[in-house]
C-alpha positions in Angstrom: -20.5 -29.9 14.3 -22.5 -27.1 13.2 -19.6 -25.7 11.2 -18.5 -29.4 9.9 -22.7 -29.7 8.7 -22.3 -26.2 7.2 -19.2 -27.1 5.0 -20.4 -30.7 4.3 -23.9 -29.1 2.9 -22.0 -26.4 0.5 -19.5 -29.0 -0.6 -22.4 -30.9 -1.4 -24.3 -28.0 -3.2 -21.4 -27.5 -5.0 -21.0 -31.0 -6.9 -24.3 -32.2 -6.9 -25.1 -30.7 -10.1 -23.8 -31.6 -13.0 -23.2 -27.9 -14.3 -19.7 -27.1 -15.7 -18.2 -23.3 -15.0 -18.7 -21.1 -17.4 -16.8 -17.6 -18.6 -20.3 -16.2 -18.1 -22.5 -15.6 -14.7 -22.1 -14.3 -11.0 -19.2 -16.2 -8.9 -18.0 -16.3 -5.4 -16.0 -18.2 -3.1 -12.8 -17.5 -0.6 -9.8 -16.7 -1.4 -6.0 -16.9 0.5 -3.0 -15.1 0.6 -2.5 -11.8 0.5 -5.0 -11.0 1.6 -7.7 -14.1 2.4 -11.1 -13.7 2.4 -14.3 -14.0 0.0 -13.6 -13.1 -3.4 -16.1 -12.3 -6.1 -16.5 -12.1 -10.2 -19.0 -11.1 -12.9 -18.7 -12.2 -16.7 -19.2 -9.4 -18.6 -18.4 -10.5 -22.0 -17.1 -14.3 -23.4 -13.5 -13.3 -22.4 -14.0 -9.9 -19.7 -14.6 -9.6 -16.4 -14.7 -7.8 -13.4 -13.2 -9.7 -9.9 -13.7 -7.9 -6.3 -12.2 -9.3 -3.3 -12.5 -8.1 0.0 -10.5 -9.8 3.4 -7.9 -9.3 5.6 -4.3 -8.5 4.7 -1.6 -10.1 7.5 1.5 -9.2 6.3 1.4 -5.0 5.7 3.5 -4.3 2.4 5.1 -1.5 4.6 5.8 0.5 1.7 7.6 3.5 3.0 5.8 3.3 5.8 6.9 6.5 8.7 5.2 5.5 11.8 4.4 2.3 14.1 3.1 -0.7 12.2 1.3 -2.5 14.8 1.5 -5.4 12.6 -2.5 -6.0 13.1 -4.2 -6.8 10.2 -6.2 -4.7 7.8 -9.1 -4.2 5.6 -8.5 -5.1 2.2 -10.9 -4.0 -0.8 -9.6 -4.4 -4.7 -11.5 -4.3 -7.8 -10.3 -5.5 -11.4 -11.3 -5.4 -15.4 -9.6 -8.5 -16.6 -9.2 -10.0 -19.4 -8.7 -13.7 -20.8 -6.4 -16.0 -23.2 -8.1 -18.9 -23.4 -4.9 -20.1 -25.9 -2.3 -18.9 -24.2 -1.6 -21.7 -21.9 -1.6 -25.1 -23.6 -3.6 -27.6 -22.0 -6.7 -30.1 -23.0 -9.3 -28.4 -19.9 -10.4 -25.2 -20.0 -7.1 -23.2 -18.0 -7.4 -19.5 -19.3 -4.4 -17.1 -18.9 -6.1 -13.7 -17.5 -4.7 -10.1 -17.2 -6.3 -6.7 -15.8 -5.7 -3.6 -14.2 -7.9 -2.3 -10.7 -7.7 -0.6 -7.7 -7.4 -1.2 -4.1 -8.1 0.2 -1.2 -5.8 -1.0 2.7 -6.8 0.5 5.9 -5.6 -0.4 9.5 -3.0 -2.3 11.1 -0.8 0.9 11.3 -1.4 2.6 8.4 -3.1 5.6 7.3 -6.4 4.8 4.2 -4.2 3.7 1.3 -5.0 3.4 -1.8 -3.3 1.4 -5.4 -3.0 0.4 -8.7 -3.0 -2.8 -9.3 -1.3 -4.5 -12.1 -3.0 -8.6 -12.2 -2.1 -11.3 -13.7 -3.5 -14.8 -13.1 -4.5 -18.0 -14.7 -7.5 -20.5 -13.5 -8.8 -23.9 -14.0 -12.3 -24.6 -14.7 -12.8 -28.2 -13.4 -15.0 -30.5 -16.0 -18.7 -31.3 -14.3 -18.5 -28.5 -11.9 -19.7 -25.1 -11.3 -16.4 -23.6 -9.8 -13.0 -21.9 -10.6 -9.8 -22.6 -9.3 -7.3 -19.8 -9.4 -4.1 -17.8 -8.7 -3.1 -14.5 -9.7 -0.1 -12.4 -8.4 -0.5 -8.7 -8.2 2.1 -5.7 -8.9 0.5 -2.7 -7.0 1.9 0.7 -6.9 0.5 2.5 -4.0 -0.4 5.9 -4.4 -1.8 7.1 -1.2 -0.5 8.4 1.7 2.5 8.0 -0.1 3.9 5.9 -2.7 5.5 2.9 -4.0 5.7 -0.6 -4.8 4.2 -3.8 -3.3 3.3 -7.2 -4.4 -0.9 -9.0 -3.6 -1.5 -13.0 -4.4 -3.6 -15.3 -3.8 -5.2 -18.4 -4.2 -8.7 -19.2 -4.3 -12.1 -21.2 -5.5 -15.5 -19.7 -6.7 -18.9 -21.4 -6.8 -20.5 -20.0 -10.1 -24.3 -19.6 -9.5 -26.5 -20.3 -12.9 
């Protein structure tokens, strides 16, 4: 019962003010996919932002993995620098295409700690009269350590922006 109360309270807070999601400020929320966890975004200009993700990877990318993969979850952290194009997708709403570059760190699940370079591409939707953004991204990853290889991250998520 307590979980439902907290959920309803958070939804009420998100929709109680007539703010609109802006390409400024700081937002935090959840993402589902590879990885699943927390997502945060900080705008640095009207078209640039830095995003962060902290979560668990459930599937494992198994990039040239040698050893026993224990099929367990792994800790995932990433940070990306993004550029946004508000005119790339023809829409009456605010739906920018974004792209960028970043890095990720994975540990656990039978892996040694691994570092990778991320090439991010995705799109966001800023619903009218809310402080939310909803996003989808596909992220090719070039793993650098402990072995080199290509992998893929992808997530869908929602963030609430604080004024």
